[in-house]
Backbone as a printed PyTorch tensor [residue, N CA C, xyz], in Angstrom:
tensor([[[-12.7470, -11.7460, -60.5680],
         [-12.3020, -12.2210, -59.2870],
         [-13.3370, -13.1970, -58.7420]],

        [[-12.8310, -14.2990, -58.2260],
         [-13.7550, -15.2710, -57.6630],
         [-13.8490, -15.1050, -56.1440]],

        [[-14.7500, -15.8290, -55.5220],
         [-15.0450, -15.7180, -54.0960],
         [-13.8530, -16.1230, -53.2320]],

        [[-13.0830, -17.1220, -53.6640],
         [-11.9280, -17.5880, -52.8880],
         [-10.8530, -16.5100, -52.7980]],

        [[-10.6480, -15.7580, -53.8750],
         [ -9.6630, -14.6780, -53.8690],
         [-10.0970, -13.5740, -52.9120]],

        [[-11.3730, -13.2370, -52.9100],
         [-11.8810, -12.2010, -52.0030],
         [-11.7430, -12.6360, -50.5400]],

        [[-12.0700, -13.9010, -50.2630],
         [-11.9630, -14.3960, -48.8930],
         [-10.5130, -14.4390, -48.4320]],

        [[ -9.6000, -14.8120, -49.3140],
         [ -8.1780, -14.8710, -48.9660],
         [ -7.6740, -13.4750, -48.6240]],

        [[ -8.0590, -12.4750, -49.3730],
         [ -7.6640, -11.0860, -49.0860],
         [ -8.2690, -10.5910, -47.7930]],

        [[ -9.5010, -10.9740, -47.4990],
         [-10.1640, -10.5860, -46.2540],
         [ -9.4980, -11.2200, -45.0460]],

        [[ -8.9960, -12.4360, -45.1910],
         [ -8.2940, -13.1160, -44.1080],
         [ -7.0290, -12.3840, -43.7210]],

        [[ -6.3070, -11.8600, -44.7190],
         [ -5.0800, -11.1130, -44.4350],
         [ -5.4080,  -9.8190, -43.6880]],

        [[ -6.4750,  -9.1590, -44.0920],
         [ -6.8810,  -7.9240, -43.4140],
         [ -7.3150,  -8.2240, -41.9780]],

        [[ -8.0500,  -9.3070, -41.8070],
         [ -8.4880,  -9.6980, -40.4680],
         [ -7.2890, -10.0020, -39.5760]],

        [[ -6.2820, -10.6710, -40.1230],
         [ -5.0710, -10.9790, -39.3600],
         [ -4.3750,  -9.6920, -38.9300]],

        [[ -4.2660,  -8.7250, -39.7970],
         [ -3.6400,  -7.4420, -39.4860],
         [ -4.4280,  -6.7180, -38.3910]],

        [[ -5.7470,  -6.7530, -38.4790],
         [ -6.5880,  -6.1170, -37.4620],
         [ -6.3910,  -6.7940, -36.1080]],

        [[ -6.3790,  -8.1150, -36.0730],
         [ -6.2070,  -8.8550, -34.8160],
         [ -4.8300,  -8.5720, -34.2150]],

        [[ -3.7960,  -8.5690, -35.0360],
         [ -2.4470,  -8.2620, -34.5430],
         [ -2.4060,  -6.8320, -34.0110]],

        [[ -3.0220,  -5.9090, -34.7130],
         [ -3.0560,  -4.5110, -34.2580],
         [ -3.7650,  -4.3660, -32.9160]],

        [[ -4.8970,  -5.0280, -32.7700],
         [ -5.6380,  -4.9880, -31.5020],
         [ -4.8010,  -5.6140, -30.3860]],

        [[ -4.1260,  -6.7170, -30.6950],
         [ -3.2770,  -7.3780, -29.6940],
         [ -2.1440,  -6.4690, -29.2390]],

        [[ -1.5290,  -5.7660, -30.1680],
         [ -0.4330,  -4.8510, -29.8220],
         [ -0.9550,  -3.7110, -28.9380]],

        [[ -2.0760,  -3.1320, -29.3120],
         [ -2.6520,  -2.0410, -28.5110],
         [ -3.0180,  -2.5440, -27.1190]],

        [[ -3.6550,  -3.6890, -27.0220],
         [ -4.0370,  -4.2570, -25.7340],
         [ -2.8050,  -4.5330, -24.8730]],

        [[ -1.7560,  -5.0930, -25.4840],
         [ -0.5150,  -5.3680, -24.7450],
         [  0.1040,  -4.0790, -24.2150]],

        [[  0.0720,  -3.0370, -25.0090],
         [  0.6130,  -1.7390, -24.5680],
         [ -0.1950,  -1.1850, -23.4010]],

        [[ -1.5160,  -1.2740, -23.4690],
         [ -2.3720,  -0.7850, -22.3840],
         [ -2.1070,  -1.5590, -21.0990]],

        [[ -2.0040,  -2.8710, -21.1870],
         [ -1.7440,  -3.7000, -20.0090],
         [ -0.3690,  -3.3730, -19.4200]],

        [[  0.6340,  -3.2140, -20.2640],
         [  1.9810,  -2.8830, -19.7910],
         [  2.0090,  -1.5250, -19.1020]],

        [[  1.3750,  -0.5350, -19.6920],
         [  1.3250,   0.7980, -19.0920],
         [  0.6070,   0.7470, -17.7450]],

        [[ -0.4910,   0.0080, -17.6730],
         [ -1.2220,  -0.1190, -16.4040],
         [ -0.3800,  -0.8430, -15.3600]],

        [[  0.3180,  -1.8980, -15.7700],
         [  1.1380,  -2.6670, -14.8210],
         [  2.2780,  -1.8390, -14.2630]],

        [[  2.7700,  -0.8960, -15.0140],
         [  3.8370,  -0.0200, -14.5360],
         [  3.2590,   1.2060, -13.8410]],

        [[  2.2360,   1.7800, -14.4130],
         [  1.6950,   3.0500, -13.9140],
         [  0.9360,   2.9500, -12.6110]],

        [[  0.1410,   1.9020, -12.4210],
         [ -0.6720,   1.7850, -11.2040],
         [  0.1990,   1.6700,  -9.9530]],

        [[  1.2230,   0.8060,  -9.9180],
         [  2.0680,   0.7790,  -8.7140],
         [  2.7960,   2.1000,  -8.4590]],

        [[  3.2730,   2.7520,  -9.5200],
         [  3.9370,   4.0480,  -9.3360],
         [  2.9650,   5.0470,  -8.7420]],

        [[  1.7540,   5.1140,  -9.2610],
         [  0.7470,   6.0250,  -8.7310],
         [  0.4350,   5.6950,  -7.2710]],

        [[  0.2740,   4.4130,  -6.9660],
         [ -0.0730,   3.9900,  -5.6060],
         [  1.0140,   4.4080,  -4.6180]],

        [[  2.2740,   4.1200,  -4.9300],
         [  3.3500,   4.4350,  -3.9990],
         [  3.5870,   5.9350,  -3.8780]],

        [[  3.3740,   6.6920,  -4.9390],
         [  3.4720,   8.1490,  -4.8380],
         [  2.3600,   8.6820,  -3.9480]],

        [[  1.1650,   8.1110,  -4.0690],
         [  0.0330,   8.5160,  -3.2390],
         [  0.3170,   8.2010,  -1.7650]],

        [[  0.8760,   7.0190,  -1.4890],
         [  1.2280,   6.6350,  -0.1260],
         [  2.2930,   7.5800,   0.4370]],

        [[  3.2680,   7.9430,  -0.3830],
         [  4.3320,   8.8440,   0.0540],
         [  3.7610,  10.2110,   0.3930]],

        [[  2.8350,  10.7010,  -0.4270],
         [  2.2110,  11.9990,  -0.1650],
         [  1.4260,  11.9710,   1.1380]],

        [[  0.7200,  10.8720,   1.4010],
         [ -0.0210,  10.7460,   2.6540],
         [  0.9320,  10.7690,   3.8480]],

        [[  2.0490,  10.0590,   3.7260],
         [  3.0320,  10.0210,   4.8130],
         [  3.6450,  11.4010,   5.0320]],

        [[  3.9390,  12.1020,   3.9550],
         [  4.4970,  13.4450,   4.0780],
         [  3.4960,  14.3970,   4.7340]],

        [[  2.2230,  14.2910,   4.3680],
         [  1.1910,  15.1400,   4.9720],
         [  1.0540,  14.8410,   6.4640]],

        [[  1.1070,  13.5530,   6.8180],
         [  1.0160,  13.1710,   8.2230],
         [  2.2160,  13.7110,   8.9990]],

        [[  3.4000,  13.6420,   8.4230],
         [  4.5940,  14.1570,   9.0930],
         [  4.5140,  15.6750,   9.2620]],

        [[  3.8990,  16.3570,   8.3120],
         [  3.8200,  17.8200,   8.3600],
         [  2.7800,  18.3030,   9.3720]],

        [[  1.6670,  17.6080,   9.4950],
         [  0.5630,  18.1230,  10.3290],
         [  0.2650,  17.2600,  11.5430]],

        [[  0.8980,  16.0940,  11.6470],
         [  0.5680,  15.1550,  12.7150],
         [  1.0780,  15.5750,  14.0780]],

        [[  0.4530,  14.9860,  15.0970],
         [  0.8860,  15.1830,  16.4760],
         [  1.6300,  13.9360,  16.9250]],

        [[  2.7650,  14.1590,  17.5660],
         [  3.5490,  13.0260,  18.0390],
         [  3.0890,  12.5850,  19.4120]],

        [[  3.2360,  11.3170,  19.6480],
         [  2.9050,  10.7310,  20.9330],
         [  3.6270,   9.4080,  21.0640]],

        [[  3.1030,   8.5600,  21.9140],
         [  3.6850,   7.2300,  22.0580],
         [  2.5780,   6.2060,  22.1980]],

        [[  2.9630,   4.9740,  21.9680],
         [  1.9970,   3.8770,  22.0530],
         [  2.6570,   2.6840,  22.7070]],

        [[  1.8650,   1.9670,  23.4730],
         [  2.2980,   0.6980,  24.0320],
         [  1.6710,  -0.4000,  23.2000]],

        [[  2.4710,  -1.3690,  22.8120],
         [  1.9710,  -2.4940,  22.0190],
         [  1.3290,  -3.4890,  22.9730]],

        [[  0.0130,  -3.6550,  22.8470],
         [ -0.7410,  -4.5500,  23.7160],
         [ -0.7930,  -5.9720,  23.1880]],

        [[ -0.8400,  -6.1130,  21.8660],
         [ -0.8050,  -7.4490,  21.2650],
         [ -0.1760,  -7.3600,  19.8950]],

        [[  0.3400,  -8.4860,  19.4640],
         [  1.0510,  -8.5740,  18.1940],
         [  0.6820,  -9.9000,  17.5500]],

        [[  0.2740,  -9.8460,  16.2900],
         [ -0.1290, -11.0640,  15.5880],
         [  0.4360, -11.0340,  14.1760]],

        [[  1.1130, -12.1020,  13.8030],
         [  1.6490, -12.2190,  12.4510],
         [  0.5060, -12.5410,  11.4990]],

        [[  0.4270, -11.8300,  10.3940],
         [ -0.6370, -12.0820,   9.4150],
         [ -0.2580, -13.2040,   8.4580]],

        [[  1.0160, -13.6010,   8.4650],
         [  1.4760, -14.6210,   7.5320],
         [  1.8940, -14.0450,   6.1940]],

        [[  1.7250, -12.7580,   6.0130],
         [  2.0790, -12.1120,   4.7600],
         [  3.4690, -11.4910,   4.8990]],

        [[  4.2270, -11.4820,   3.8240],
         [  5.5440, -10.8540,   3.7830],
         [  5.5780,  -9.9030,   2.6030]],

        [[  6.1950,  -8.7520,   2.8060],
         [  6.4160,  -7.7950,   1.7240],
         [  7.9190,  -7.5440,   1.6930]],

        [[  8.5650,  -7.9330,   0.6060],
         [ 10.0270,  -7.8710,   0.4950],
         [ 10.6960,  -8.5680,   1.6750]],

        [[ 10.1780,  -9.7110,   2.0520],
         [ 10.6610, -10.5310,   3.1650],
         [ 10.4840,  -9.8660,   4.5340]],

        [[  9.7450,  -8.7710,   4.6100],
         [  9.4400,  -8.1190,   5.8850],
         [  8.0520,  -8.5540,   6.3340]],

        [[  7.8930,  -8.9330,   7.6110],
         [  6.5930,  -9.4350,   8.0630],
         [  5.5380,  -8.3360,   8.1470]],

        [[  4.3350,  -8.7160,   7.7970],
         [  3.1750,  -7.8340,   7.9570],
         [  2.4790,  -8.3250,   9.2170]],

        [[  2.3200,  -7.4220,  10.2060],
         [  1.7690,  -7.8090,  11.4950],
         [  0.5840,  -6.9310,  11.8590]],

        [[ -0.2730,  -7.4930,  12.6950],
         [ -1.4150,  -6.7500,  13.2320],
         [ -1.0620,  -6.4260,  14.6810]],

        [[ -1.1220,  -5.1440,  15.0290],
         [ -0.7900,  -4.7200,  16.3900],
         [ -1.9830,  -4.0050,  17.0130]],

        [[ -2.1760,  -4.2350,  18.2970],
         [ -3.1470,  -3.4840,  19.0830],
         [ -2.3310,  -2.4930,  19.8880]],

        [[ -2.6190,  -1.2140,  19.6940],
         [ -1.8430,  -0.1440,  20.3160],
         [ -2.6920,   0.6450,  21.3000]],

        [[ -2.1020,   1.0010,  22.4150],
         [ -2.7150,   1.9910,  23.3010],
         [ -1.9750,   3.2950,  23.0410]],

        [[ -2.6800,   4.2380,  22.4420],
         [ -2.1040,   5.5010,  21.9950],
         [ -2.2360,   6.5550,  23.0910]],

        [[ -1.1430,   7.2950,  23.2890],
         [ -1.1500,   8.4310,  24.2090],
         [ -0.5510,   9.6290,  23.4870]],

        [[ -1.4080,  10.6260,  23.2650],
         [ -0.9930,  11.8690,  22.6140],
         [ -1.3190,  13.0040,  23.5770]],

        [[ -0.3760,  13.9170,  23.8110],
         [ -0.6640,  15.0400,  24.7070],
         [ -1.9280,  15.7910,  24.2650]],

        [[ -2.8290,  16.0170,  25.2340],
         [ -4.0780,  16.7230,  24.9510],
         [ -5.2300,  15.8120,  24.5550]],

        [[ -4.9950,  14.5080,  24.4480],
         [ -6.0310,  13.5470,  24.0810],
         [ -6.0940,  12.4690,  25.1550]],

        [[ -7.2750,  11.9340,  25.3650],
         [ -7.4150,  10.8030,  26.2760],
         [ -6.7820,   9.5760,  25.6240]],

        [[ -6.1490,   8.6890,  26.4020],
         [ -5.5870,   7.4680,  25.8090],
         [ -6.6810,   6.6480,  25.1220]],

        [[ -6.3280,   6.0210,  24.0430],
         [ -7.2860,   5.1960,  23.3010],
         [ -6.5450,   4.0540,  22.6320]],

        [[ -7.2870,   3.0610,  22.1670],
         [ -6.7010,   1.8960,  21.5170],
         [ -7.1150,   1.8380,  20.0580]],

        [[ -6.1880,   1.3950,  19.2390],
         [ -6.4850,   1.1170,  17.8240],
         [ -5.7910,  -0.1820,  17.4410]],

        [[ -6.3400,  -0.8310,  16.4210],
         [ -5.6990,  -1.9900,  15.8290],
         [ -5.2330,  -1.5850,  14.4450]],

        [[ -3.9960,  -1.8830,  14.1430],
         [ -3.3950,  -1.4450,  12.8910],
         [ -2.5640,  -2.5800,  12.3170]],

        [[ -2.5900,  -2.7320,  10.9970],
         [ -1.7490,  -3.7060,  10.3170],
         [ -0.6150,  -2.9520,   9.6460]],

        [[  0.6160,  -3.3710,   9.9410],
         [  1.7880,  -2.6850,   9.4150],
         [  2.8160,  -3.6960,   8.9180]],

        [[  3.6350,  -3.2440,   8.0000],
         [  4.7840,  -4.0200,   7.5550],
         [  5.9890,  -3.5030,   8.3300]],

        [[  6.6630,  -4.4090,   9.0280],
         [  7.7840,  -4.0170,   9.8760],
         [  9.0780,  -4.5040,   9.2330]],

        [[ 10.0180,  -3.5890,   8.9660],
         [ 11.3150,  -4.0350,   8.4530],
         [ 11.9680,  -5.0060,   9.4390]],

        [[ 12.5810,  -6.0520,   8.9360],
         [ 13.1960,  -7.0640,   9.8000],
         [ 14.1560,  -6.4400,  10.8060]],

        [[ 14.8750,  -5.4260,  10.4050],
         [ 15.8490,  -4.8020,  11.2880],
         [ 15.1720,  -4.0580,  12.4490]],

        [[ 13.8910,  -3.7380,  12.3080],
         [ 13.1540,  -3.0120,  13.3410],
         [ 12.2150,  -3.9240,  14.1360]],

        [[ 12.1870,  -5.1990,  13.8180],
         [ 11.2320,  -6.1180,  14.4270],
         [ 11.4050,  -6.2200,  15.9430]],

        [[ 12.6100,  -6.0750,  16.4460],
         [ 12.8280,  -6.1670,  17.8920],
         [ 12.1450,  -5.0140,  18.6410]],

        [[ 11.8660,  -3.8970,  17.9600],
         [ 11.1850,  -2.7590,  18.5810],
         [  9.6830,  -2.9840,  18.7030]],

        [[  9.1590,  -3.8950,  17.8960],
         [  7.7110,  -4.1150,  17.8400],
         [  7.4020,  -5.4240,  18.5590]],

        [[  7.3870,  -5.3650,  19.8810],
         [  7.1040,  -6.5250,  20.7170],
         [  6.0510,  -6.1370,  21.7510]],

        [[  5.2950,  -7.1090,  22.2350],
         [  4.2610,  -6.8450,  23.2410],
         [  4.9160,  -6.2040,  24.4620]],

        [[  4.3220,  -5.1090,  24.9090],
         [  4.8260,  -4.3740,  26.0620],
         [  5.7680,  -3.2430,  25.7130]],

        [[  6.2730,  -3.2190,  24.4750],
         [  7.2040,  -2.1690,  24.0570],
         [  6.4600,  -0.8530,  23.8610]],

        [[  7.1720,   0.2440,  24.0780],
         [  6.6400,   1.5750,  23.8160],
         [  7.3330,   2.1040,  22.5660]],

        [[  6.5300,   2.5640,  21.6120],
         [  7.0560,   3.0930,  20.3530],
         [  6.5030,   4.4950,  20.1320]],

        [[  7.2630,   5.2920,  19.4090],
         [  6.7790,   6.6070,  19.0160],
         [  5.7390,   6.4770,  17.9240]],

        [[  4.7950,   7.3940,  17.9300],
         [  3.7660,   7.4090,  16.8770],
         [  3.5500,   8.8480,  16.4410]],

        [[  2.9100,   8.9910,  15.3200],
         [  2.4350,  10.2860,  14.8580],
         [  1.0270,  10.0620,  14.3360]],

        [[  0.1080,  10.9680,  14.7220],
         [ -1.2970,  10.7920,  14.3530],
         [ -1.8580,  12.0930,  13.7920]],

        [[ -2.7910,  11.9590,  12.8900],
         [ -3.4890,  13.1100,  12.3330],
         [ -4.3880,  13.6730,  13.4240]],

        [[ -4.2120,  14.9460,  13.8120],
         [ -5.0160,  15.4940,  14.8980],
         [ -6.5060,  15.5950,  14.5730]],

        [[ -6.8580,  15.5800,  13.2860],
         [ -8.2790,  15.6560,  12.9260],
         [ -8.9520,  14.2850,  12.9800]],

        [[ -8.1610,  13.2110,  12.8890],
         [ -8.6990,  11.8410,  12.9260],
         [ -7.7560,  10.9310,  13.7110]],

        [[ -7.5040,  11.2120,  14.9780],
         [ -6.5180,  10.4130,  15.7130],
         [ -6.9320,   8.9570,  15.9150]],

        [[ -8.2160,   8.6370,  15.8380],
         [ -8.6800,   7.2590,  16.0300],
         [ -8.6660,   6.4290,  14.7520]],

        [[ -8.3510,   7.0340,  13.6300],
         [ -8.3190,   6.3370,  12.3490],
         [ -6.9670,   5.6310,  12.2020]],

        [[ -6.9400,   4.2890,  12.1760],
         [ -5.6630,   3.5740,  12.0670],
         [ -4.8430,   3.9690,  10.8360]],

        [[ -5.5240,   4.3670,   9.7600],
         [ -4.8060,   4.7800,   8.5620],
         [ -4.1250,   6.1250,   8.7380]],

        [[ -4.4830,   6.8460,   9.7930],
         [ -3.9160,   8.1690,  10.0500],
         [ -2.9560,   8.1480,  11.2300]],

        [[ -2.4860,   6.9570,  11.5960],
         [ -1.5080,   6.7970,  12.6660],
         [ -0.3180,   6.0550,  12.0950]],

        [[  0.8740,   6.6180,  12.2960],
         [  2.0890,   5.9800,  11.8240],
         [  3.0340,   5.6640,  12.9590]],

        [[  3.7120,   4.5190,  12.8610],
         [  4.7110,   4.1540,  13.8600],
         [  6.0190,   4.8290,  13.4960]],

        [[  6.6790,   5.3770,  14.5170],
         [  7.9780,   6.0080,  14.3190],
         [  9.0530,   5.0740,  14.8840]],

        [[  9.4730,   4.1350,  14.0700],
         [ 10.4840,   3.1610,  14.5010],
         [ 11.8620,   3.7290,  14.1940]],

        [[ 12.7730,   3.5790,  15.1370],
         [ 14.1210,   4.1320,  14.9680],
         [ 15.1080,   3.0350,  14.6680]]])
């Protein structure tokens, strides 16, 4: 066997290895692209369910409203300044960024009062306050 025959055989093996690595990498990327969003939204749903189970209801007045320019499924993402009132707590203000369904946008206007639910252990944490839009 000469050197050219050995190199030609090695090239075929190298091609098989590269194709195999490419297939494995493509599978990993595909699984991550599908799995990460599913995990994220399940985690968000669990947080919302926990807040609904243990949260305290109250109301908030929208003091300011600012469009962030971002849209999620054609629904605007807005920054709101809220004055929160929960029975048993002193009124306080938080700033929160939320995605508002277009059909509910008329409820989220400056001066409007909306229902809220807040985690009683962290009522000042914007991530632990949810708007109850009807």
